[in-house]
Each structure stands twice: as structure tokens, then as C-alpha cells.
N, C-alpha and C positions, 0 to 999 in steps of 0.2 A: 725636358723636353716634352713637345706638344704631345696630344692624341692622335694627330693626323698620322705619321710614319706607322705606329702602332695599328690603326686602321687600314691603312693602303697594305701594309703586310699581311694582316690576315685576310684581308679582301683577296690579295693577290695567292694567300696560301690556298683560298676556298676555289676559286680559280683554276688551280696546279689539282687539287682533288678532283673537282668535276672534268677537267681534260682527261684526268686518268682515267676515272671511272667509263666514260666514253670509249677512250681508248681499248679499253678491255674487254667492255661490253662489244665492241667491232671485232674484237679479234676472237671473244668466245664465239659469235656466228660464223666466223672464217673456219675456224677448226672441225674437225671429223665430229660428228655425232655419236659418242660412244654411250652405249646405255647396258652394255655388259660390264659386269665387275670382275672380268678373269683378268689375270694379271698381265696376259700380253695387251689387251684392250686399254686397260689403264696406263701402262707402260707408253704405249701409241698417243695417249689422248695427252698425256704429261709432254712427251717429248715434242708433239705439235704445238701444243701450247705455249712451254717455254721458248720454242724457236720461232715464234710467230713475233714479226717485227714490231705489230702493233701493242702485244703484250709487255716487250720489253719497253716500249716508248711510255706505255702506261705505269709502268713499275720506275721509269726515271722522272715522270711528272707527281710519283707517289713522294720520292724523294725530296722533290723539290719542293712540294707543297710541305712536307714533313720539316725540311730546314726554314722555310718562312715561317710557319707556325710558331716553333722555336725562337724564334729571332724576336718575333712579335711578344711571345711571353714574356720574352727575357726583357724588352722593353715596357711593356704594359701589364696592365691585369688581366687577370683571366675572365672577369667578369665582361671585359671588353672583347676580346680577342675570342672565348669560345662561342660566341652567339652569333658573331659574324661569320663565322666556319659554315654557318648554315645557309648563308647566301649561294652556297656551293651549290645547293638544289636548281636555284635559279640559273646559276649558270650552265648546269647539266642538262637544263630543259633548253637552254638556248643552243647549246654544242650540240643537242640532238639535233634539234631543227635546220640548223646551219647544215651540219655534215652529214647527219643521216637523213636528211628531206623526209623527215616527219614534219606533219602539219599539227601545231597545236591546236588541242580542243580548246572550247569555250571552260570547260572546267579547269583543266590546269592552269590556264589565264587568270582564273577566278581564284584558286588555291595560290600562284604566284604573288597575286596582291596581297591576300591575306596575310602569306608568309612576312611580306615586306612590310606590311602595316603592322604586323606582331614583332617582328625585330626592331624597326624603329621607336615602338613604345616600349618595349622593353630595354631599350638602350638609354632612353630618355628617360625611364624612371630609375634605372639604375645609378645614371649618372646624378640624380637629382637625390637619389639615398646615399650616394657616394659624399655629395657635399654637405648632408645633413647629418651622417652617422657621428657618434660622440666616441669620446675613449671609453665609454662602460662598455662596451662589448658589442657583438654580434643580436640581434634580433631572432630569434629561435622559433617564434612561431610561422613566419612564412614559410620556412623549411620545412617544419612539421607538418602543415596543412598542406604542400603541395606531395610531402612524401605520403602520406595518408592518401589523398587523391591520387596518387600514382597507383599503390598499391590496389585501392579500390577499382581503378580503370583494368589493371593487369587481372584480377581476379572475373571481373564481367566478363573479359575479353575470353579469358580460359573456359568459363562455364559458356558461354554464348560459341563460342567455338566448338567446344565436345558435342553440343547439341545438333550443331550442321554438319557432322561427319562427312566427309568424303567429297567436298564441296571445295569452291576456292576462294569463299567466303571463310570457311574454316582456319584454311591455311593463311590467310590474312589475318583472322584474329588470333590465331595462336602465335603468330608472327610477331 
């Protein structure tokens, strides 16, 4: 079986996850805003959320996306399926634009292009690497370098986040 069914399933899964996120976001805007942690307030919030039709539809799309992802992983390689799920971010932007009536900013369009180019580049390199891999085993150097870079970035973000206490940037850096 070729790569195209796997690619189509993974992209459809990404779309389903994006639709789920958009529906649950719309639902969150429609339920009462409870800021108290009193049991009655929490109970009212949970009941309103779980009974909201957009939330239920979002959960349904989560199930569809998960089923499509499992099928894609059954038919194809993890290195192909998982990166394609990132395209869900692009779908979420488009769904938000169409149904939320939000204008896309120039920065969002720019980052969407960067994401698309990065995804195409990654999949191109991954397919070249898969074609040249021998039976001697996996090359661990890229994983070690990537892991070390990730740890360094995380440490930098935590340090920078603690220096900017109480700001939205601090929350973003710590996240």
C-alpha cells in the first residue's frame, strides 16, 4: 500500500482534531463564566459544559480524529503520521476564520507558511532518511542533539518566565 492513504487519513484526523478544538472553544464561550471554586458553581459549570451541543460535537470529532489517527498509524509509519497531525493548526486557523468570523493577522499567515514549509521539509528529509537507512541501526545523534536542545530551551523559558512574574509573557514562557 502506498503512502497516499496514510497521508489522507492523517490529514483527515488533523482536520477532525481542529474541528473538535474549534467546537469546544465556541462552547466554552457560551457556557456561564464561573470563577468561584464553590462546589455549586463548579457543578453548574460542569453541567452546562457537558450538556452543551457544541461540546458534545467536539467530543464526537475527537473520537473521529482518534479513529482516523489509529487507522493511519496501523497502515503507515509513525514518522509520517504524527508530523502530519501538526497540520491541524492550519485547519484550526481556517475554521476559526470561517466560523468565528475572525480575521487572520499577517503574523498568523506568516507562521502558517513557516509551519507548512517546516512540515514539507521534515517529511522530505524523513523520506530521504528512510530510503538510505541501513540495517546497522538508528543514528542516535540527531535524537540526542534534539533532546539536548529541547532541554536547554525549556530551562531558558522557565528562567525567563520567572523573571517576568505576573505577566502574560511569563505564563506563555512557563507553558
